[in-house]
C-alpha positions in Angstrom: 21.3 -22.0 36.1 25.0 -21.1 36.0 25.4 -22.9 32.5 22.4 -21.0 30.9 23.8 -17.6 32.0 27.3 -18.4 30.4 25.3 -19.7 26.8 23.2 -16.6 26.9 26.4 -14.7 27.5 28.3 -16.6 25.1 26.0 -16.1 22.1 25.6 -12.4 23.1 29.2 -12.2 22.9 29.5 -13.8 19.3 26.3 -11.4 17.9 27.3 -8.4 19.6 31.0 -8.4 18.3 30.9 -9.6 14.9 31.1 -7.6 11.7 28.3 -9.6 9.7 25.7 -8.7 12.7 26.3 -5.1 12.4 26.1 -4.9 8.6 22.9 -6.9 9.1 21.3 -4.6 11.6 22.9 -1.7 9.3 20.9 -3.0 6.1 17.4 -3.9 8.1 17.4 -0.1 9.1 18.3 1.5 6.2 15.7 -0.8 4.3 13.0 0.1 6.9 13.6 3.9 6.5 13.3 3.3 2.8 10.1 1.3 2.5 8.8 3.5 5.5 9.5 6.7 3.1 8.0 4.7 -0.2 4.8 3.7 2.0 4.3 7.4 3.2 4.5 8.6 -0.4 1.7 6.3 -1.1 -0.4 7.1 1.7 0.2 11.1 0.7 -0.6 10.6 -2.8 -3.7 8.5 -2.1 -4.8 11.0 0.4 -4.3 13.9 -2.2 -6.4 11.7 -5.1 -9.3 11.4 -2.5 -9.2 15.0 -1.5 -8.6 16.6 -4.5 -9.9 14.3 -7.3 -13.9 14.7 -6.7 -15.9 11.7 -7.7 -17.3 13.2 -11.2 -13.6 13.9 -12.4 -12.7 10.5 -11.6 -16.1 9.1 -13.5 -15.2 11.3 -16.5 -11.5 10.9 -16.5 -11.0 7.1 -15.6 -13.8 5.2 -16.0 -15.4 7.3 -18.8 -15.1 4.1 -21.2 -18.1 2.4 -19.1 -20.3 5.4 -19.3 -19.7 5.8 -23.0 -20.2 2.0 -23.6 -23.9 2.5 -22.0 -24.8 4.3 -25.3 -23.2 1.7 -27.9 -26.0 -1.1 -29.1 -26.5 -4.2 -27.6 -25.5 -7.5 -29.4 -28.1 -10.4 -29.3 -26.2 -13.2 -31.7 -25.5 -11.3 -34.9 -28.1 -8.5 -34.4 -27.5 -5.1 -33.1 -30.3 -3.8 -30.9 -30.3 0.2 -30.0 -31.3 0.9 -26.3 -33.9 2.9 -25.2 -32.8 6.2 -23.6 -34.6 5.2 -20.5 -32.0 2.0 -20.6 -29.1 4.4 -21.1 -29.7 6.5 -18.5 -30.1 3.6 -16.0 -26.9 2.0 -17.3 -25.0 5.2 -16.6 -26.2 5.5 -13.4 -25.2 2.0 -12.6 -21.8 2.4 -14.2 -21.3 5.6 -12.0 -22.1 4.1 -8.8 -19.9 1.3 -9.7 -17.1 3.5 -10.5 -17.4 5.5 -7.4 -17.6 2.2 -5.2 -14.7 1.0 -7.0 -12.6 4.1 -6.4 -13.5 4.3 -2.3 -12.6 0.4 -2.1 -9.4 0.9 -4.3 -8.4 4.2 -1.8 -9.5 2.1 1.3 -7.4 -0.8 0.4 -4.3 1.6 -0.5 -4.6 3.2 2.8 -4.9 -0.3 5.0 -1.8 -1.2 3.1 0.0 1.4 3.4 -0.6 2.0 7.1 0.2 -1.6 7.9 3.6 -1.9 5.9 4.8 1.3 7.1 3.5 0.3 10.9 5.6 -3.2 10.1 8.9 -0.9 9.1 8.4 1.1 12.0 8.7 -1.6 14.4 11.3 -3.1 12.4 13.5 -0.4 12.6 12.2 0.5 16.2 13.9 -2.7 17.4 17.0 -2.8 14.7 18.3 1.0 14.5 19.0 1.4 18.3 20.9 -1.9 18.5 22.8 -1.0 15.5 24.1 2.1 17.4 24.8 0.3 20.6 26.8 -2.5 18.7 28.7 0.6 17.1 29.5 2.6 20.3 30.9 -0.9 21.7 33.6 -1.1 18.6 
């Protein structure tokens, strides 16, 4: 038991007083802050896009090519066939529905990813920064 205590004290002495350990703690803390800020920015931007841009605006701006493609003729081999007005309307409705669903999925994926990375780096910062401060105070 006494040997284990001395070993852990010896390991603590090496890691807590070594300048490389201090640089490691400072670097991890700095990187954690930068990544948290970036993820917070992505999260705020995505929330802004979700609340400020309506579905209709999204369809007309980012996905307008899908709606326009519905009015173009259909190709069967080398022959071009015009679509009926009913087919065009049905195609436009499906394209709009798909675009809105895709937007929703993309925003949810961005929120999940941003929250996950933010959480990881908050935990990383939480464990490294206080240790860094304690190590700096000992010197």
